[in-house]
N, C-alpha and C positions, 0 to 999 in steps of 0.2 A: 569797605576797604577790601581790596583783593591783593593778595600777596603771591609772589612766585618764589618758590624755593628751587634753586638749581643746585643739584648735588653733583659736584665735579671734583671729587676727591680720589678718583681712580689713579692707578699708577701706569697704565698703558702696557702692562706686562704681557697681555695676549697679543699685542701688536709688535712685540720685541723691539720696542722703541725706548730710548733713554728719556724721551720727553712724553708725558701723558698726552693722549690723543686730544683732549680738550684744549691743549696749548699748541697743537700743530697748526701751521699756517694754512689758511684757505683764502685765496684772493687778497693777500696783504694783511689779513687780521687772523688771530687765532680763532679757532672754531668757537670757543666759549664767548668771545666778544661778539660774534655774529648772533649767537643765541640771546645774549643780554640785549643787544640792540633791537632785535625783533620784539622782545617783550616790552622794552622801553617805549616803542612806538605805539603800543596799545593804550588807548585812553581808559581801558578797564583795569589796568594794573596800577596799584598805588605804590608798591614797593617790591624791589627785587632783592632777594637774599641769595648770596652765592656762598656755597659751602665748598671749601678746598682743604687739602691736607695742610697741616702745620708746616711740613717740609717745603711746600710750594708758596708760602706766604710772601717771602722776600722776592721770589721770582715774579709773582703776580704784581707786587708793588713796583718793582723795577720795570716790568713789561708795560704797565700802565703809564709810567713816567716816560719811557722810551717812545711809546706810540702816541703820547699825549692823549691818552684815553680818559675821558671824563664823564662817561655815562654813569649816573649815580647807582651804586649798589651797596647793600649792607653786607660786608664781608664777615663770614663766620668760619671758624676753623673746625675741622673734623675732630670729634671727640671719640676716642677709642675706648670701649668699655674694658674695665679690668677683668682679667681672666680669673675665674674661680677654679681652683684645682681640687 
């Protein structure tokens, strides 16, 4: 079994964008969906794990619904470590 883990929990702050770059449109689909689709086409990949920030969970779900996006991924939310002072 081969797994792909796509870490897409960035905020887009360096791009000065309100929307993280993984969700920006590229030819009708967000960049992250193009990435997922390419991995999904590979017969060597058995599961795709997508890591996004907790803040983007609802956005992702709504986006998938709006675009009728059904490529199977295992969604995982970013876990931020507790700071030790």
